VEXDREN-2710 file (C-alpha; in Angstrom, 1 decimal):
% VEXDREN-2710
k/r/px/py/pz
1/MET/-30.5/-15.6/-18.6
2/MET/-27.1/-16.5/-17.0
3/SER/-25.9/-17.8/-20.6
4/ASN/-27.2/-14.3/-22.1
5/LEU/-25.5/-12.4/-19.6
6/LEU/-22.0/-14.1/-20.2
7/THR/-22.6/-14.0/-23.9
8/ALA/-22.7/-10.4/-23.4
9/ILE/-19.7/-10.2/-20.9
10/ILE/-17.6/-12.1/-23.1
11/SER/-19.3/-9.8/-26.5
12/LEU/-18.2/-6.7/-24.8
13/PHE/-14.7/-7.6/-23.4
14/LEU/-13.4/-8.4/-27.0
15/LEU/-15.7/-5.6/-28.8
16/SER/-13.5/-3.3/-26.6
17/LEU/-10.2/-5.4/-27.4
18/GLY/-10.3/-4.9/-30.6
19/ALA/-11.4/-1.4/-30.8
20/THR/-8.5/-0.5/-28.8
21/LEU/-6.0/-2.3/-30.8
22/VAL/-6.9/-0.5/-33.8
23/ILE/-7.2/2.8/-32.2
24/THR/-3.8/2.9/-30.0
25/PRO/-1.5/3.3/-33.0
26/LEU/-3.6/5.6/-34.4
27/ILE/-3.5/7.7/-31.1
28/LYS/0.3/7.2/-30.8
29/GLY/0.6/8.9/-34.3
30/LEU/-1.1/11.9/-33.1
31/ALA/0.9/12.2/-30.0
32/ASN/4.3/12.1/-32.1
33/ARG/3.0/14.9/-33.9
34/CYS/1.7/16.9/-32.0
35/GLN/4.9/16.2/-29.8
36/CYS/3.0/14.7/-26.2
37/LEU/5.3/13.2/-25.0
38/ASP/6.2/12.1/-21.5
39/ALA/10.1/13.3/-21.3
40/PRO/12.8/11.8/-18.8
41/SER/13.2/12.4/-15.5
42/THR/15.3/11.2/-12.2
43/ARG/12.2/9.9/-10.8
44/LYS/11.2/8.1/-14.0
45/VAL/12.7/5.2/-15.7
46/HIS/12.2/5.2/-19.3
47/CYS/15.3/7.0/-20.8
48/THR/13.6/8.4/-24.5
49/PRO/10.7/10.7/-24.8
50/MET/7.5/8.5/-24.8
51/PRO/3.7/9.4/-26.7
52/ARG/1.0/9.8/-23.5
53/LEU/-2.0/9.9/-25.0
54/GLY/-2.9/6.1/-24.5
55/GLY/-5.7/6.6/-22.3
56/VAL/-7.5/8.2/-25.3
57/ALA/-7.6/4.7/-26.9
58/ILE/-8.7/3.4/-23.4
59/TYR/-11.7/5.7/-23.1
60/LEU/-12.5/5.2/-26.7
61/GLY/-12.4/1.6/-26.8
62/VAL/-15.4/1.6/-23.6
63/LEU/-17.4/3.5/-25.8
64/VAL/-17.4/1.9/-28.8
65/ALA/-17.8/-1.1/-27.7
66/PHE/-21.4/0.1/-25.9
67/GLY/-21.7/2.4/-28.6
68/TYR/-21.8/-0.5/-31.3
69/TYR/-24.6/-1.9/-29.1
70/GLN/-27.0/0.9/-29.7
71/ILE/-26.7/0.2/-33.3
72/PHE/-27.2/-3.4/-33.0
73/PRO/-29.4/-3.4/-30.0
74/ASP/-29.2/-6.3/-27.6
75/PRO/-31.6/-6.9/-24.7
76/THR/-29.3/-8.5/-22.3
77/VAL/-26.5/-5.3/-22.7
78/SER/-29.8/-2.9/-23.0
79/ILE/-30.0/-3.8/-19.1
80/VAL/-26.8/-1.3/-18.8
81/PHE/-28.4/1.6/-20.4
82/HIS/-31.5/1.2/-18.5
83/LYS/-29.5/1.8/-14.8
84/PRO/-30.4/5.4/-13.5
85/TYR/-26.5/6.2/-12.7
86/ILE/-24.9/5.1/-15.8
87/LEU/-25.7/8.8/-17.3
88/TRP/-24.0/10.1/-14.2
89/LEU/-20.9/7.8/-14.3
90/LEU/-20.7/8.6/-18.2
91/LEU/-20.3/12.7/-17.3
92/GLY/-17.9/11.7/-14.0
93/SER/-15.9/9.8/-16.4
94/SER/-15.9/11.7/-19.1
95/LEU/-14.7/14.9/-17.1
96/ILE/-12.0/13.1/-15.2
97/PHE/-10.9/11.8/-18.8
98/MET/-10.7/15.1/-20.3
99/LEU/-8.8/16.7/-16.9
100/GLY/-6.0/14.1/-17.4
101/LEU/-5.9/14.7/-21.0
102/TYR/-5.5/18.2/-20.4
103/ASP/-2.9/17.7/-18.0
104/ASP/-1.0/15.6/-20.3
105/VAL/-1.0/18.4/-22.7
106/ARG/-0.8/21.7/-20.7
107/GLY/-0.2/20.5/-17.4
108/LEU/-2.3/21.4/-14.6
109/SER/-1.1/22.2/-10.8
110/PRO/-1.7/19.6/-8.3
111/VAL/-4.6/21.5/-6.4
112/PHE/-6.9/22.2/-9.6
113/LYS/-6.5/18.3/-10.6
114/PHE/-7.4/17.5/-7.0
115/GLY/-10.4/20.0/-6.8
116/ILE/-11.4/18.3/-10.4
117/GLN/-11.4/14.9/-8.6
118/VAL/-13.5/15.9/-6.0
119/VAL/-16.2/17.5/-8.5
120/ALA/-16.3/14.0/-10.3
121/ALA/-16.6/12.3/-7.3
122/ILE/-19.8/14.5/-6.3
123/ILE/-21.5/13.9/-9.7
124/ALA/-20.9/10.1/-8.7
125/PHE/-22.4/10.2/-5.4
126/TYR/-25.5/12.4/-6.4
127/GLY/-26.2/9.9/-9.1
128/GLY/-26.3/7.2/-7.0
129/ILE/-22.9/5.6/-7.0
130/ARG/-22.4/5.9/-3.2
131/ILE/-20.7/4.3/0.3
132/VAL/-23.7/4.0/2.9
133/LYS/-22.3/0.9/4.9
134/PHE/-19.6/-1.0/6.1
135/GLU/-19.7/-4.3/7.4
136/LEU/-17.7/-5.4/10.2
137/PRO/-15.9/-8.6/10.4
138/TRP/-17.2/-9.7/13.8
139/GLY/-21.4/-8.9/12.6
140/GLN/-22.0/-5.2/13.1
141/THR/-22.6/-2.7/10.7
142/ILE/-21.5/0.6/10.2
143/TYR/-24.2/2.8/8.4
144/PHE/-22.9/6.5/7.0
145/GLN/-25.3/8.8/7.1
146/ASP/-24.4/12.5/6.9
147/SER/-20.7/11.4/6.5
148/SER/-21.7/9.4/3.0
149/LEU/-20.6/12.0/0.8
150/PHE/-17.1/12.2/2.5
151/ILE/-16.6/8.6/2.3
152/THR/-17.9/8.2/-1.3
153/ILE/-15.2/11.0/-2.2
154/PHE/-11.8/9.8/0.0
155/TRP/-12.8/6.1/-1.9
156/PHE/-12.8/8.2/-5.1
157/LEU/-9.4/10.2/-4.6
158/LEU/-7.9/6.9/-3.3
159/VAL/-8.7/5.1/-6.2
160/ILE/-7.8/7.2/-8.9
161/ASN/-4.5/8.2/-7.3
162/ALA/-3.6/4.9/-6.1
163/ILE/-3.7/3.6/-10.0
164/ASN/-1.7/6.8/-11.2
165/LEU/0.8/6.7/-8.5
166/ILE/1.8/2.9/-10.1
167/ASP/1.8/3.7/-13.7
168/GLY/5.4/4.0/-12.9
169/LEU/6.5/1.1/-15.1
170/ASP/5.7/-0.4/-18.9
171/GLY/2.4/-2.1/-18.7
172/LEU/2.3/-1.7/-14.9
173/ALA/-1.1/0.4/-14.5
174/ALA/-2.8/-1.6/-17.2
175/GLY/-2.6/-4.8/-16.3
176/VAL/-3.1/-4.2/-13.2
177/GLY/-6.6/-2.6/-13.9
178/ILE/-7.2/-5.9/-16.2
179/PHE/-6.7/-8.1/-13.3
180/ALA/-8.8/-5.9/-11.2
181/SER/-11.3/-5.3/-13.4
182/LEU/-11.8/-9.3/-14.3
183/THR/-11.8/-9.9/-10.4
184/LEU/-14.6/-7.4/-10.1
185/THR/-16.5/-9.0/-13.0
186/VAL/-16.6/-12.3/-11.0
187/THR/-17.5/-10.4/-7.6
188/GLY/-20.3/-9.0/-9.2
189/LEU/-21.9/-11.8/-11.1
190/MET/-21.5/-14.3/-7.5
191/SER/-23.6/-11.0/-6.0
192/GLU/-26.1/-11.1/-8.6
193/GLN/-25.2/-7.8/-10.2
194/THR/-25.8/-7.3/-14.4
195/ALA/-24.7/-4.0/-15.6
196/VAL/-21.8/-3.8/-13.4
197/PRO/-20.0/-6.7/-15.0
198/MET/-20.5/-5.8/-18.2
199/MET/-19.1/-2.6/-18.1
200/LEU/-15.9/-3.3/-15.9
201/ALA/-15.8/-6.6/-18.9
202/ALA/-15.5/-3.7/-21.3
203/LEU/-12.7/-1.9/-19.4
204/ALA/-10.7/-5.1/-18.9
205/GLY/-11.0/-5.4/-22.6
206/ALA/-9.6/-1.7/-23.7
207/CYS/-6.9/-2.3/-21.0
208/MET/-5.9/-5.6/-22.7
209/GLY/-6.0/-3.9/-26.0
210/PHE/-3.7/-1.1/-25.1
211/LEU/-1.4/-3.6/-22.8
212/ARG/-0.4/-4.7/-26.6
213/TYR/1.4/-1.5/-26.9
214/ASN/2.1/-0.6/-23.5
215/PHE/4.0/-3.6/-22.3
216/ASN/8.1/-3.7/-21.9
217/PRO/9.6/-2.3/-23.6
218/ALA/6.3/-0.1/-24.4
219/SER/6.1/2.0/-27.2
220/ILE/2.8/4.6/-25.8
221/PHE/2.1/5.6/-22.1
222/MET/-1.6/5.9/-20.7
223/GLY/-0.7/9.3/-19.1
224/ASP/-2.8/10.6/-16.7
225/SER/-6.0/10.7/-19.3
226/GLY/-5.7/6.8/-18.9
227/SER/-4.9/6.5/-15.4
228/TYR/-7.6/8.9/-14.2
229/PHE/-9.7/7.3/-16.3
230/LEU/-9.2/3.4/-14.9
231/GLY/-9.2/4.7/-11.6
232/TYR/-12.9/6.4/-11.5
233/MET/-14.2/3.5/-13.2
234/LEU/-13.0/1.0/-11.0
235/ALA/-13.9/2.9/-8.2
236/ALA/-17.3/3.6/-9.1
237/LEU/-17.9/-0.1/-10.6
238/SER/-16.6/-1.5/-7.3
239/ILE/-19.3/0.0/-5.0
240/PRO/-22.3/-0.9/-6.3
241/GLY/-20.6/-4.4/-7.8
242/THR/-20.3/-5.4/-4.2
243/MET/-23.6/-4.0/-2.4
244/LYS/-25.8/-6.7/-2.8
245/SER/-23.8/-9.4/-1.4
246/GLU/-24.1/-10.6/2.3
247/ALA/-20.4/-11.7/2.9
248/THR/-19.4/-10.0/5.9
249/VAL/-16.5/-8.9/3.9
250/ALA/-18.0/-7.6/1.0
251/ILE/-16.9/-4.4/1.0
252/LEU/-13.5/-5.3/1.3
253/ILE/-13.3/-6.9/-1.7
254/PRO/-12.7/-4.0/-4.2
255/ILE/-10.1/-2.8/-1.1
256/ILE/-8.5/-6.3/-1.4
257/ALA/-8.8/-6.5/-5.5
258/LEU/-6.8/-3.4/-5.3
259/GLY/-4.8/-4.1/-2.8
260/VAL/-1.5/-3.3/-4.3
261/PRO/-1.8/0.2/-5.6
262/LEU/-4.2/1.2/-2.6
263/MET/-1.2/-0.1/-0.4
264/ASP/1.4/1.8/-2.5
265/THR/-1.0/5.1/-2.1
266/LEU/-1.5/4.9/1.7
267/LEU/2.3/4.2/2.3
268/ALA/3.8/6.7/0.3
269/PRO/2.4/9.7/2.4
270/LEU/3.2/7.9/5.6
271/ARG/6.8/7.1/4.6
272/ARG/7.3/10.7/3.7
273/PHE/6.1/12.4/7.3
274/ILE/8.4/10.4/8.9
275/VAL/11.2/11.2/7.0
276/GLY/10.0/14.5/7.5
277/LYS/9.6/14.9/3.2
278/LYS/6.4/16.8/1.9
279/LEU/3.5/14.3/2.1
280/PHE/2.7/14.8/-1.9
281/GLN/6.5/15.1/-2.9
282/PRO/7.1/12.5/-6.0
283/ASP/10.1/9.9/-5.2
284/ARG/11.0/6.7/-6.3
285/ASN/10.2/4.8/-3.1
286/HIS/6.8/3.2/-4.4
287/ILE/6.7/-0.2/-4.9
288/HIS/7.6/-0.6/-8.6
289/HIS/10.8/1.1/-7.6
290/ARG/11.3/-1.0/-4.3
291/LEU/11.4/-4.4/-6.6
292/LEU/13.7/-2.5/-9.1
293/GLN/16.3/-2.0/-6.5
294/LEU/15.9/-5.5/-5.0
295/GLY/17.4/-6.0/-8.8
296/LEU/14.4/-7.5/-10.6
297/SER/14.3/-6.5/-14.1
298/HIS/11.8/-4.1/-15.6
299/ARG/9.7/-6.5/-16.9
300/SER/10.6/-9.1/-13.9
301/ALA/8.8/-6.6/-11.3
302/VAL/5.9/-5.9/-13.3
303/LEU/5.1/-9.8/-13.5
304/VAL/5.4/-9.8/-9.5
305/ILE/2.9/-6.9/-9.5
306/TYR/0.4/-8.8/-11.5
307/ALA/1.2/-12.3/-9.6
308/ALA/0.0/-9.8/-6.3
309/THR/-2.8/-8.7/-8.3
310/VAL/-4.1/-12.1/-9.4
311/VAL/-3.4/-13.7/-5.7
312/LEU/-5.2/-10.7/-3.9
313/GLY/-8.2/-11.6/-6.9
314/LEU/-8.2/-14.8/-5.6
315/ILE/-8.8/-13.9/-2.0
316/ALA/-11.3/-11.1/-2.7
317/ILE/-13.3/-13.7/-4.6
318/ILE/-12.5/-16.7/-1.8
319/GLY/-13.7/-13.8/1.1
320/ILE/-17.2/-13.9/-0.2
321/HIS/-18.3/-17.3/0.5
322/THR/-15.8/-16.7/3.8
323/LYS/-18.4/-17.2/6.9
324/LYS/-18.5/-14.6/9.6
325/SER/-17.5/-17.1/12.3
326/TYR/-14.0/-17.5/10.1
327/SER/-13.8/-13.9/8.6
328/GLU/-11.1/-12.8/11.5
329/ILE/-8.9/-15.8/10.9
330/PHE/-9.2/-14.7/6.6
331/LEU/-8.4/-11.1/8.1
332/LEU/-5.6/-12.2/9.9
333/LEU/-4.3/-14.0/7.1
334/LEU/-4.7/-11.4/4.6
335/GLY/-3.0/-8.9/7.3
336/LEU/-0.3/-11.3/7.9
337/ILE/0.2/-11.8/3.9
338/LEU/0.6/-7.2/4.0
339/PHE/3.3/-7.5/6.6
340/LEU/5.7/-9.9/5.2
341/ALA/5.5/-8.0/1.8
342/VAL/6.1/-4.8/3.5
343/ARG/8.8/-6.3/5.4
344/LYS/9.8/-7.9/1.6
345/LEU/10.2/-4.4/0.3
346/GLY/12.2/-2.8/3.4
347/TYR/9.4/-0.5/4.3
348/LEU/10.1/-1.6/7.6
349/GLU/12.9/0.7/8.2
350/TYR/10.2/3.1/8.2
351/PHE/7.8/1.5/10.1
352/ALA/10.2/-0.6/12.3
353/VAL/8.9/-2.0/15.9
354/ASP/12.1/-0.8/17.6
355/LYS/10.9/3.0/16.0
356/ILE/7.7/2.8/17.1
357/PHE/8.5/1.6/20.6
358/GLY/11.4/4.2/20.7
359/TYR/8.6/6.9/19.9
360/LEU/6.4/5.0/22.5
361/ARG/9.2/5.9/24.9
362/ASP/9.7/9.2/24.2
363/VAL/6.3/10.1/24.5
364/THR/6.0/8.3/28.1
365/ASP/9.0/10.4/29.3
366/ALA/8.0/13.5/27.9
367/LEU/4.6/12.9/30.0
368/GLY/6.1/12.0/33.1
369/LEU/5.0/8.3/32.9
370/LYS/8.4/7.0/33.2
371/LYS/10.0/6.7/37.0
372/ASP/13.5/8.0/36.4
373/ARG/11.7/11.1/34.6
374/ARG/9.4/11.6/37.9
375/THR/12.7/11.5/40.1
376/PHE/14.4/13.8/37.9
377/LEU/11.8/16.1/37.9
378/GLY/12.1/16.3/41.5
379/ARG/15.8/17.0/41.1
380/GLN/14.4/19.7/38.6
381/ILE/11.9/21.0/41.6
382/ALA/14.5/21.1/43.9
383/ILE/16.9/23.5/42.1
384/LYS/13.9/26.1/41.4
385/GLU/13.0/26.1/44.7
386/ALA/16.9/26.4/46.3
387/GLN/17.1/29.4/48.6
388/THR/20.5/29.7/48.0
389/PRO/23.1/29.0/45.2
390/ASP/25.1/26.3/47.9
391/ALA/21.4/24.7/47.9
392/MET/21.1/24.8/44.2
393/TRP/24.8/23.6/43.6
394/GLN/23.6/20.5/45.6
395/ALA/20.4/19.9/44.1
396/ILE/22.6/20.0/40.5
397/VAL/24.8/17.4/41.9
398/ASP/22.2/15.1/42.6
399/ALA/20.4/15.6/39.3
400/MET/23.7/14.7/37.9
401/ALA/24.5/11.9/39.8
402/LEU/21.2/10.7/38.5
403/VAL/22.2/10.9/35.3
404/ASP/25.5/9.2/35.7
405/ILE/27.0/12.3/34.7
406/ASP/31.3/12.0/35.7
407/CYS/32.0/15.8/36.2
408/ALA/30.0/19.2/36.6
409/GLU/31.2/22.4/36.6
410/ILE/29.1/25.7/36.6
411/HIS/30.8/29.1/35.8
412/LEU/28.4/32.4/37.2
413/LYS/29.0/35.7/36.1
414/GLY/27.3/37.7/39.4
415/ASN/24.8/40.2/37.3
416/GLY/24.1/41.8/40.5
417/ILE/23.2/39.0/42.8
418/ASN/24.6/37.8/45.9
419/ILE/27.3/35.8/43.9
420/ASP/31.3/36.9/43.1
421/TRP/31.7/37.4/39.4
422/PHE/33.5/34.1/38.1
423/SER/32.4/32.5/41.1
424/SER/32.9/28.6/40.3
425/PHE/31.2/25.1/41.6
426/ASN/32.4/21.9/40.5
427/TRP/32.1/18.2/41.3
428/CYS/33.7/15.0/40.1
429/LYS/32.7/11.7/41.2
430/SER/36.4/10.4/41.0
431/PRO/40.2/12.3/40.9
432/GLY/40.7/10.4/37.2
433/SER/37.8/11.7/35.8
434/PRO/38.1/13.7/33.0
435/ILE/37.8/16.9/34.1
436/ALA/40.7/16.7/36.7
437/GLY/42.6/17.0/33.2
438/GLU/42.8/13.5/31.6
439/THR/41.7/13.5/28.1
440/THR/40.3/10.1/26.7
441/ASN/39.0/9.4/23.2
442/CYS/35.8/8.4/24.6
443/VAL/34.7/11.6/26.3
444/LEU/31.3/13.9/25.9
445/SER/32.1/17.2/26.3
446/LEU/29.2/19.9/26.7
447/THR/29.6/23.3/27.2
448/LEU/26.2/25.2/27.7
449/PRO/24.9/29.2/28.3
450/LEU/23.0/29.9/31.2
451/VAL/21.3/32.6/29.3
452/ASN/17.9/33.9/28.7
453/HIS/17.4/37.6/28.9
454/GLN/20.8/37.9/30.1
455/ASN/23.9/35.8/30.1
456/HIS/24.1/34.0/33.9
457/GLY/27.3/32.1/32.7
458/MET/28.4/28.9/31.6
459/LEU/27.3/24.6/32.7
460/HIS/30.3/22.5/31.6
461/VAL/29.5/18.4/31.5
462/ARG/31.4/15.8/31.1
463/LYS/31.0/12.4/30.7
464/ASP/33.6/9.1/30.5
465/LEU/31.6/7.1/28.0
466/GLY/34.0/4.3/28.1
467/ARG/33.2/4.1/31.5
468/SER/29.5/3.6/30.7
469/PRO/27.2/4.6/27.7
470/LEU/25.1/7.7/26.7
471/GLY/21.5/6.6/27.9
472/GLN/18.6/7.6/25.9
473/HIS/17.6/10.7/27.5
474/THR/20.6/11.6/29.2
475/LEU/21.0/14.7/26.9
476/ARG/17.2/15.7/27.2
477/ARG/17.8/15.3/30.8
478/ILE/21.0/18.0/30.6
479/GLU/18.6/20.5/28.3
480/GLN/15.9/20.3/31.1
481/LEU/18.4/20.9/34.1
482/ARG/20.1/23.7/32.2
483/ARG/16.8/25.4/31.9
484/SER/15.9/25.0/35.5
485/VAL/19.2/26.6/36.4
486/VAL/18.5/29.0/34.4
487/ASP/15.2/30.0/35.8
488/ARG/16.6/29.8/39.4
489/LEU/19.3/32.3/38.9
490/SER/16.8/34.6/37.3
491/GLN/14.7/34.4/40.6
492/PHE/18.1/34.6/42.2
493/GLU/18.5/38.3/40.5
494/LYS/15.4/39.1/41.1
495/ASP/15.3/38.4/45.1
496/ALA/18.6/40.7/44.9
497/GLN/17.1/43.4/43.5
498/ARG/14.6/43.6/46.5
499/VAL/17.0/43.0/49.3
500/PRO/19.2/46.0/50.5
501/ALA/22.4/46.6/49.6
502/GLY/25.2/45.4/51.7
503/ALA/22.9/42.8/53.5
504/TYR/24.7/39.8/52.4
505/GLN/28.4/39.4/52.2
506/PRO/29.9/38.0/48.8
507/LEU/29.8/34.2/48.2
508/ARG/33.4/32.8/48.7
509/ASN/35.0/29.6/47.3
510/PHE/35.7/26.3/49.2
511/SER/35.8/23.1/48.7
512/ILE/34.3/19.9/50.2
513/LEU/36.2/16.3/49.8
514/SER/33.4/14.5/51.3
515/ALA/30.8/12.7/49.2
516/ALA/28.6/12.6/52.0
517/ASP/28.0/16.7/51.7
518/SER/26.6/16.4/48.2
519/GLY/23.6/14.6/49.8
520/GLN/23.8/11.7/47.7
521/PRO/24.3/8.2/49.2
522/VAL/27.9/7.1/48.8
523/GLY/27.1/3.7/46.3
524/ALA/24.8/6.2/44.4
525/MET/27.5/9.0/43.7
526/ASP/30.1/6.1/42.9
527/ALA/31.9/7.7/46.0
528/ALA/35.8/6.8/46.0
529/PRO/38.6/8.7/47.6
530/ALA/37.8/12.2/46.8
531/HIS/34.8/14.1/45.2
532/ALA/35.5/17.8/44.7
533/PHE/33.0/20.1/45.2
534/GLN/32.9/24.0/45.5
535/ARG/30.6/26.0/47.2
536/PRO/29.9/29.0/48.1
537/VAL/30.5/30.6/52.0
538/GLY/26.8/30.8/53.6
539/ARG/24.9/33.7/54.6
540/SER/27.0/33.4/58.2
541/GLY/30.4/33.9/56.7
542/ARG/31.4/30.2/58.2
543/ALA/33.6/28.1/56.0
544/ALA/33.0/24.1/56.6
545/VAL/35.9/22.8/55.1
546/SER/39.3/25.2/54.2
547/GLN/40.7/25.2/50.9
END
């Protein structure tokens, strides 16, 4: 039985190979006459228009191989025709092929293409090609019941578009299709499948026949008709091909075998999201583009991806014999290989650990989990609870010292509250600070308007960056402080409207030359000879220190 199956597999492979070798030149001539050409663009590597109907040759090559055994029946190959899901697979693959062919000739919108891909996946699902479970490395099994349809659709969309995206260099998608098909053929035989290995063998033969004309320098492209058909067949045949395996990593076998295109497809939207681009916007940062940027030639880049696909295929085959007790180690090694590949390709600039930690630091700061954020929040609360502008300014000084600001100054416009127009508050850590008139090339100077529904004045902040660098959250703290001050000034205005006119005298400015009056320990304020701190007269009208 096994010898007959192997003979049938080899025969189907050779038949589809020969048919595609004959059909491809005919399709190339037809594409040239019909002007079905792939024009060069900034994100493509070819420089001249190229026929793009090669998918027709791949599709017909598979049909010819099985059509031969319809004319000349064989007991072993007839097993394929008796499988209930084959008719549904033929229907879904033909639909997806026609979708790609129409897109190659006329062009279709992404939304429409996506919709038809979903329909083709649903056809396969209702034909019995579905993902129903997932075995975890440590032995447990997750069964998909109501979600089986959505998981199956996701798998089809992922593989179809993975093959489509990787079809960016001569011979790349066809070569990856060959090695992935052969890997799944072997794993299917090892899991005692019959129909699936034969169909995969025919698909591999068609891809190899087409590769004769598609390898660099290519004379024809497979186009969307070929990449969609190839992706659909791989997605469909990888599901029943692994269902009978008892290995813990059985469902991971097609994922590993298709590792390169799947990784490229999953990384693409992630890296675009991180840099603020549209998730499905085309770019030149796919894996094959990265290899070209590393200095590899067109052909060398393709051979490197071939090699990676072969290695992953061997890993998938070895995975079938992996004992459950060693499956965690198996997956750990696979994850290490993935990490090294991502690092070598330069994708860590998008997913670098320091960026991840920086993002986590920002999140913990926003949530108030960090101590310095909570301490600064206490200063903000002190500002909002201040009963007088004097107390508000003292809380501002405390906050400025906390974030290591050298000098701060506020000019208020009054707006009817108990403060003179052009009243000012200013403070410096030392007389030599930039606010005292000295200028350096390393001074951060900010002027922020205290504005909400009206203008309350201006806040001026300066920091000598030569003395100490800018903290990670300093600018964020200053903005948080500004908002608290604006809220407090707005409340002062509302309070003043409820107080009879003349109840309080206007506030005047005077100076305090003692650091202790700011309410901060001398060490924390870098207290030196003099701290300029202007504040208004209190309600009693008594000045603590004259100007």
